[in-house]
N, C-alpha and C positions, 0 to 999 in steps of 0.2 A: 955414770955419766949420762946426762940428758942429751939425746941426739935428735934434732928436729926431724919429724916424720914428713911424709908427702904433704903437699899444700894444695888446697882447693879454694875456690872463690864462690861465695854465695851472694846473690844479688836479690834483694827483696823489693818487689813491686807491689805496693800495698792496696791498690784499689780493686773492687769487684763490682759486678752489676747489682748484686743483692746479697746481703749477709745471710748465710745459712744458719738455721737455729741451733745446729750442733757445733758450729765452728768457734774455736777459741784462739785462732791464729790472729796475728796483727793485720786484720783486713778491714777496709773502710769502704762503705757503699759510695760509689761515685755520684756526685751531684753536678750536673752540667758538664761542659767540656773539661777533660782532664789535662793537667799541665805536663804533657809528655816531654816536651823539649826542656822545660825548666827542671824536671825531675832527673833527666839524663845528665844535665849540667851538674846537678847536685851530687849524683852518683860519682861523677868524675872527680869533683872536689873531695868527696869522701874518700875515694880511693887514693888520691894524692896525699891526704892526711895520714892514711895508714901505711903508705909505702915504706917508710923507714923501718917498719917492723919486719919486712920480708925482702930487703934488698938482696938481689942475686939468686933468689930461690925460684924454682920452676913450679908453675901451676899445672896440675894434672887433670882438673875438671872444673867446669863452671856450671852453676845451677841457678836458673831464674825461678824463684818461688814467690808465693803471694798469699792472699790476694789472687788476682787473676792476671798473670803475666801476659796472656794472649790478648788482653785489652790493648797492650802497647803495639803500635804499628811496627812492622819489620824494620823500617828505617831507624827507629829509636833503638831497637836491639842491636842493629848493625853498628850504629854510631858508638854505642857503649863498648861493644866488643872490640872495635877498632882502637878506641882510646885505651882499653885495658891491655890489648896486645902491644901497644906502643910503650907501655909502662912496665909490663910484667913479661917474664919469659914463659910463653905457652909451650907445653910439651907437644910434640908432633902428634896429630890425630887425637887431641884431647877430647873427652866427652863434654858436650855442651847441651844441657837439658833445659827445656822450656815447659813449665806447667801450663796446661791448656784446658779451658772450660769448653765442652762441646757446643755450648750455646753461643760462643763467640767465634766459631770456626768459619773461615772462608778459604776457598781454593787458592786464590792468588796469594794469600798471606803465607800459606805453607810453602809455596815455591820460593817466596822471598825470605822466609825464615831460614830455609835450607841454604840459600845463597849467602845469607848473613853469617853463617857458621854454626847455626843450631843443627845438631845431628841426632838428637834424641828428644822425643815428645812424651810427656806424662799427662795422660788424659784423666780428668776427674770425673769418671763415669758414675761411681757409687752403686748403681743398680741399673739393670735393663728392664725393670718393672715400673711402668708409668705410675702406678699407685704409690709405690715406695718413693719414687722421685718426688712426687707431689708432697708427700708427708715430710720429706727431707728439705723441702723448700728449694729444690734445684730449679734452674731456669731452662733446662733442656728436657726433652723426652727421649725415649729409647731409640726412636727412629733417627733423631738428630745426633744421638751419640754414635750410632753405627755409621751414619753419613759422614760425621767429622773424621772418624778413623780412616774411612775409605778415601777421603780427600787427602789426608796426610800420606797415605800409601801411594796414591796417584802422583803426588808431588815428589815421591822418591824416598820417603821415610820408611825404613824397615826396622829400625830400633825404637820401639815405643812401649810404654807401660800403660796398663789400665788399672786405675784405682777402683776397687770394689769393696763394699762394706757388707757385713752380715749382722744378724740379730737386730734387724731394723723393725720399726713399728709395723705390725701387721704381717711380717714376713714368716713364711713357713719353710721347712726344710726343702720341700720341693721347689719353692721359689728361689731359694739360695742356689740350688743345683742348676736351675734354668739360667740364672745369671752367669754361672761359670760356663755353661754350654754355649751361650751366645758370645761370651768372651773368647772361648777357644776358636770359634768359627772365624774370628777376625785375625787370628794368627799373631798375637802379640809376642814380643820377645820377653816380656816381663809382666807379672801381675802382682800388685800389692793387694792383699786380702786381709782386712782387719775388722775387728768388732767395733760397732758403734758404742762409744762411751759417753756418758753425760758429764761433760767437763764444767767446772765452776765458771761463772761469768758468761754462761750461754743461756739462750732462751730455753733450750731443752732441760737444762739443769734447774732453772727456776720453775718451769712448768713441764714436767716429764710427759711425753706423749703416751697415749694408750697403746697397748698391744706389743710392747717390747718383750721378746722371749725371755723367760727366766734363765737362771744360770745353767740348769740342766739342758734346756733347749738350745742355748747358745753353744754349749760344749758339744752337743750332738752335731750342730751345724759345722763347727770348726773341724771336728774329727772327720766328718763325711767329706767336707770340701777339701781338706788336706789330702785325702785319699784320691779324690778326683783330679786334683792338681798334679799329684805324683804320677797318676796313670796317664795324664796328658803330656808328660815329659818336662814338667816344671820342677826344678830342684828347689827344695825348701832350704834357703841358706841363712835366713834371719827370721825373727819371730813372725813377721807378717809379709815377708818378701819371698817371691818365687820367680825363678828365671830359667830360660833355656840355657843350655851349655854355653858358657862364655859371655852371657848377656846380663850378668849381675850389674847393678847400678854402681859404677865406679865412684861416683860422688858420695853416695850414702855409705858405701863400704869404707871410704876414708873416714867418715864420721865414726862409724862403729869400731874401726880399728884405732881409735884415739889419734887420728891424724889431725893436722892443722888446717884451719880455714879462716880466710878473711871474710867478715860479714859486712857487706855494704848495703846501705838503704835503711829506710825507716824501720826501727825495731830490730834490725839484723844483729845476730850474735856471731862473734868470732872467737877462735881459740888459737893462740900462737905460742910456740915453744921458742924461748929466747936462750940460745945455746951459750952465749957469752955470760949471761947472768945466771944460767942454770935455773931458770924460772919458767912458769907456764902462765900466760896472760889470758884472761877472759875479758873481752871488750864487747859492749853492746851500745847501740845507738838509740836516741830518743824515738819513741814509738809513733807519735802522731805525725802524719805527713806534712802538715803546715809548719810545725815546729822544726821538723827535719829540713824542709826546704829552706827555712830561714837560717839554719845554723850549720848545714853540711860543710865539711872542710875545716871546721874549727872545733876547739875543745868543748864548746857549748852543745855540740851534737852528740856528745857521749852520754849515754844513760848510765854507764858504769865502766870501770877499768880496774879489775881486781886480779891479784895473783892467787893461784891455787896453792894453798899451804901444803908442804910435803906430806903431812899426816892425812890430808884429804885426798891425795892422789890415788891411792889404791881403790877407794870407793869410786872416784870419777872414772878411773880406768875400767873397772868391772861393770859400771853402769852402762858402758858402751859395748865392751867386748863380749859380755855374756848374752847379748842379743844374738850373736852369731853362732851358728852350729859348729863352726871350725874351731872355736875357742881361741887360745892365745899361746904363743911361745914365750918361754921364760925370758929370752933375750929381748923380745919385743916389749915386754913389760918393763924391763930394766932400762932400756933405751928410751921408751916413751914417757916414763915417770922420773927417771934419774935416780931410782931407788933400787936396792938389792931385793931379791925375792923375799929375803928374811923380813922385810918391812911388813909383810902380810902373812907371815908364816902361821900364826895361830888361827886366824879365821879361815885360811886356806885349808888347814888340817881339818877344821870342823866341817867344812862343806864337802870335803872328800870323804870323811868318815860317814857323813849323812847320805852319801850316794848321789850327791848333786853334781859333782865334778869327778872326772877320772883323769889320771895322768898317763900319758903315753910318751915315753922318752922325754923330750924337752917341751912338751905341749900339754896344757890342761884343756879338757874338752867337756862341755856340758853333757850330762847323760839325758836320756829321755825324761827321767823323773825331774832332773834339774831344769829342763826346758819348760816343764809344766809349772814350776814354782820359781820362775826367774826373779820375781821381786824379793822373795825370801832369801835367795842366794845372794843377790846384790846387797841386801840389807846387812848381811853378815860382815860386810867390809866397811861399814860405817865406823868412823873414828870414835873412840869413847869420849 
């Protein structure tokens, strides 16, 4: 029996000051004044269109992603959150995250974001080395990054994430270590630490920069930095996510646990379990902001509206769950997919025999070897 899991709300704010050469997200460089009010109106129409999918369900987290959400004034964030709270049941004390570019930070804004209901900030730092930041095309320098974090702390934020990347052009092991040392000094609750990858349809993919560490160098950085993070008290709970005790990102955990989420905004993706139909819906919106603004709240704003076939659900489930060190419970798989464990009995047996997963009572947990070869483990569950 498919049982709808916890529900989150993702809100995509698509504009940025300048498109970074490594970025493959749906982000668009702003030209001239941005239509903040019109876009919030469109978000509300979009939410109204999707509401029938989630009548009566409780929202456990909200995440404003981008683009650069911190380009939006606090009044716009406040207006959307008030409209959403009037239409959806918000859980008491739900986590509300706003992605922030240090180059757009202002003291008064953090005060007003907090007053609007934002209680978690995710800073796109990437590095504290000015040379690395320049090569990445970032609009801030290291001093601005530290100043932005301190402004948020002064405003009352104690739950914040720092995004850091490693294996950057021209980066050495010592430089990667210094990035973490400067991050630790700011006392974040959470650190996302991930390797630079050259994604298709990016400037870096078309013209790879010089000086990217080779695979051995990248692995040395990863292993060394993981040890530093552990020594500083950050628990490694997902492939690239590290948190203080009790400060894991609730929103991202819901993704990785195959939870449900409404996706509102240009290019936003959602996943909703439909208990009455015993179906799982994936829905996404048109990507370009101009097209989205014109069509939001109508079927013309849909980029796609697909059901996940039962034979595809084990792969979709494992694609998410095997990112987590905690693994998954048998009952959670059965409730989340509407399938018995026997539906993936053969591939599960193979990955256990390979030493990639181990079983403890009613839970399957990735081994250290399995965490090193996550893509291979997940691929084993692809439908024939």
